[in-house]
N, C-alpha and C positions, 0 to 999 in steps of 0.2 A: 503494500500499499504506499503510496506517496502522500508527502505532506498535505497537500493541497485535497486529497481524500477524506484525510486521517480528519484535518480540520473542518472539512465541509460536513462532518456528522453532527456538529452541534447545530448547524442551519437546518438540517434534516430532522434532527429529533424537535427542534422549536416550532417546525412545520407540522411535524407529527401531534405536538402537544396542542397547536390552533384547530389542527383538523378535529381532534376529539372533543374540544371546548364547544366548537360548531356542532358537532353529533349532540353532543347533550343538549345542548339548547335547543335544537330540532326536537329532539325526543320529548325535551320537558313540554315545549310547546303542541306538540300533537298531544301528550298527554291531559294537557288544560283544556282541550277542547270541548265543550259540550256537544254532544251529539243529538241532533232534534230528529223528533220522530215525525216523518212523512204521514200525514192523515189522509192525503189525496189518492192514494193505493190502497189496496185491498190488505187486510189486517190477517198477519200471519201469526198464528198460536206459536210462538218460540219466545223465548227469553235472550236477552244478550248474553253472551259468553262470559262467565266470571274470570275466565282465564285469559281472556283478553287484557283485562289491567293488570291482573298478577304478572304475565307476560310482560307490560310494558314496565311494572316496578321491577323485574327480575333485569331488563337490559337497562335500566337506568343505574342500579347499584353495579351491574358489569362494568359499563361505561366509566363509572365514576371511579372504580378500581384501577381501572387501564390507566386512566387519568392520572390519578396518585402516582402511580408506579411511572409513567412515563415523564411527568414533573421532576420523582426524583431522580431519574437518569438524566433529565435537560440539567439539573444542579451538578450532579456529579460530572458529566462531560464538561460544564461551564469551567467549574472549580479546576480538573486536569488540563484543560488546554489552557488555561491564563495562565495556569503555572508553569508549563511548558513553553509557553511564547515567552515568559519571563526570564527563562534561561538564554536566550538568544541575547549575545553581548549589546548590539547595536540598539539605541531605543528607537531611531527610527524603523528599524523592521520590527520591533516590538508593535509599536504604535499601528503601522501599515496592518500586519497580521491579527492585532487586536479587532481594528476598526473593519476590517474585512470579513474574518470569520465569527467575532462575538459579534460586534454589533453589525454585521450585515449589511456593512454600505461598498458601495460601487466605487470602482478606482478611480472615477472622475470625481466623485465627492469627497472622497479621501484626497485626490491631489487639489483640489480646491481648498479643502480643510488646512491641508499641510504646506501651501503655498507653492507646489512645484507644478511641473506640466504632468499631462496624463502619462506621457512617454518616460518622464523619468520615474513616475509611481508604478507605471509595469514594469521598468527595469528593475527597481529596487523591490517590488514585489516580487520577483523572479528570485532575486538573489535573498530575499528574506525566506523563502520558502526551501531553500536550498539549504541555508543555515538552519533553519528548524529542523529540516530532514537530517542534518548531520550529527546533532546534537542528542534529537529526542528519537528518532526512529531508527538506529543504526543497531541496536542489538536485539530487538526481537522480532518475530514474525506476527505475532497476534496482537496487534497494537491497541486493541479495547481494553487490554487487561492492564493499564497504567495503573 
């Protein structure tokens, strides 16, 4: 695994958490909708299934548990990645990597914020990734176990 792939795990985890939050919100909205009875159609002798509400609650609990697990993983990844970025000796490289992979800023935004041209930041980004790779990812094959 290359440094860029490794560092991108944080953004992927952040997107997963956002997706779970949206899923949870949709499920809560669906469960809060009151279903009206349509009296214009012939009446059928059946009652609504009590299992539908129970199933919704079970889904809600399952998604909340997954969300909690994903948030814990997100915080663990952030701590690990920030700690590893701090090992890179050049502060400019640390800032570029942090802004790109933790704050998820584009290279253009980083260039504007740091007062460099896009080309200079793109070059420094490549160098920063190489330094990160050399310092943090040289000794193990399973990079998720830091």
